[in-house]
C-alpha positions as protocol buffer text, in pm:
chain_id: "A"
residue {
  index: 1
  type: MET
  ca { x: 11604 y: 7283 z: 13297 }
}
residue {
  index: 2
  type: ARG
  ca { x: 11420 y: 7608 z: 13248 }
}
residue {
  index: 3
  type: SER
  ca { x: 11615 y: 7784 z: 13522 }
}
residue {
  index: 4
  type: LEU
  ca { x: 11941 y: 7659 z: 13370 }
}
residue {
  index: 5
  type: LEU
  ca { x: 11846 y: 7805 z: 13034 }
}
residue {
  index: 6
  type: ASN
  ca { x: 11742 y: 8135 z: 13197 }
}
residue {
  index: 7
  type: TYR
  ca { x: 12073 y: 8152 z: 13386 }
}
residue {
  index: 8
  type: CYS
  ca { x: 12270 y: 8085 z: 13068 }
}
residue {
  index: 9
  type: GLU
  ca { x: 12075 y: 8337 z: 12866 }
}
residue {
  index: 10
  type: ALA
  ca { x: 12128 y: 8609 z: 13127 }
}
residue {
  index: 11
  type: ARG
  ca { x: 12503 y: 8545 z: 13130 }
}
residue {
  index: 12
  type: LYS
  ca { x: 12530 y: 8492 z: 12753 }
}
residue {
  index: 13
  type: THR
  ca { x: 12669 y: 8139 z: 12770 }
}
residue {
  index: 14
  type: THR
  ca { x: 12551 y: 7790 z: 12683 }
}
residue {
  index: 15
  type: PRO
  ca { x: 12451 y: 7511 z: 12923 }
}
residue {
  index: 16
  type: ASN
  ca { x: 12745 y: 7300 z: 12796 }
}
residue {
  index: 17
  type: LYS
  ca { x: 13001 y: 7572 z: 12867 }
}
residue {
  index: 18
  type: LEU
  ca { x: 12850 y: 7642 z: 13209 }
}
residue {
  index: 19
  type: ILE
  ca { x: 12853 y: 7276 z: 13317 }
}
residue {
  index: 20
  type: LYS
  ca { x: 13206 y: 7219 z: 13185 }
}
residue {
  index: 21
  type: ASN
  ca { x: 13328 y: 7527 z: 13371 }
}
residue {
  index: 22
  type: LYS
  ca { x: 13166 y: 7415 z: 13699 }
}
residue {
  index: 23
  type: ILE
  ca { x: 13312 y: 7062 z: 13694 }
}
residue {
  index: 24
  type: LYS
  ca { x: 13657 y: 7168 z: 13571 }
}
residue {
  index: 25
  type: TYR
  ca { x: 13798 y: 7174 z: 13927 }
}
residue {
  index: 26
  type: TYR
  ca { x: 13706 y: 6809 z: 13980 }
}
residue {
  index: 27
  type: THR
  ca { x: 13825 y: 6678 z: 13644 }
}
residue {
  index: 28
  type: ASP
  ca { x: 14145 y: 6872 z: 13573 }
}
residue {
  index: 29
  type: GLY
  ca { x: 14478 y: 6731 z: 13675 }
}
residue {
  index: 30
  type: PHE
  ca { x: 14375 y: 6368 z: 13704 }
}
residue {
  index: 31
  type: ASP
  ca { x: 14624 y: 6197 z: 13483 }
}
residue {
  index: 32
  type: LYS
  ca { x: 14784 y: 5870 z: 13583 }
}
residue {
  index: 33
  type: ILE
  ca { x: 14936 y: 6038 z: 13888 }
}
residue {
  index: 34
  type: VAL
  ca { x: 14700 y: 6173 z: 14155 }
}
residue {
  index: 35
  type: PRO
  ca { x: 14780 y: 6533 z: 14262 }
}
residue {
  index: 36
  type: GLN
  ca { x: 14936 y: 6566 z: 14608 }
}
residue {
  index: 37
  type: LYS
  ca { x: 14646 y: 6773 z: 14747 }
}
residue {
  index: 38
  type: PHE
  ca { x: 14413 y: 6472 z: 14721 }
}
residue {
  index: 39
  type: TYR
  ca { x: 14625 y: 6236 z: 14930 }
}
residue {
  index: 40
  type: ALA
  ca { x: 14524 y: 6170 z: 15291 }
}
residue {
  index: 41
  type: GLN
  ca { x: 14771 y: 6273 z: 15556 }
}
residue {
  index: 42
  type: HIS
  ca { x: 14935 y: 5999 z: 15759 }
}
residue {
  index: 43
  type: ASN
  ca { x: 14763 y: 6129 z: 16076 }
}
residue {
  index: 44
  type: GLN
  ca { x: 14422 y: 6076 z: 15917 }
}
residue {
  index: 45
  type: LEU
  ca { x: 14507 y: 5717 z: 15834 }
}
residue {
  index: 46
  type: ASP
  ca { x: 14623 y: 5635 z: 16188 }
}
residue {
  index: 47
  type: LEU
  ca { x: 14318 y: 5781 z: 16361 }
}
residue {
  index: 48
  type: PHE
  ca { x: 14124 y: 5455 z: 16399 }
}
residue {
  index: 49
  type: ASP
  ca { x: 14414 y: 5209 z: 16403 }
}
residue {
  index: 50
  type: LYS
  ca { x: 14467 y: 5241 z: 16777 }
}
residue {
  index: 51
  type: ALA
  ca { x: 14203 y: 4992 z: 16900 }
}
residue {
  index: 52
  type: SER
  ca { x: 14371 y: 4945 z: 17237 }
}
residue {
  index: 53
  type: GLU
  ca { x: 14350 y: 5314 z: 17323 }
}
residue {
  index: 54
  type: THR
  ca { x: 13976 y: 5346 z: 17382 }
}
residue {
  index: 55
  type: LEU
  ca { x: 13801 y: 5590 z: 17608 }
}
residue {
  index: 56
  type: ASP
  ca { x: 13656 y: 5457 z: 17930 }
}
residue {
  index: 57
  type: ILE
  ca { x: 13362 y: 5677 z: 18024 }
}
residue {
  index: 58
  type: PHE
  ca { x: 13253 y: 5467 z: 18322 }
}
residue {
  index: 59
  type: GLY
  ca { x: 13589 y: 5493 z: 18497 }
}
């Protein structure tokens, strides 16, 4: 807590403003519709669905 207060004092801000600014990226844009950049690509979803195509390391 002390280092947070020192950091804020040196940069002339408050702990509230600092914390809000740092988490803004994670909280902005999350309305009822999820932004496109947070969707998984279809290739990522199919990665482990192919159970029959396993590697055989013992030949």
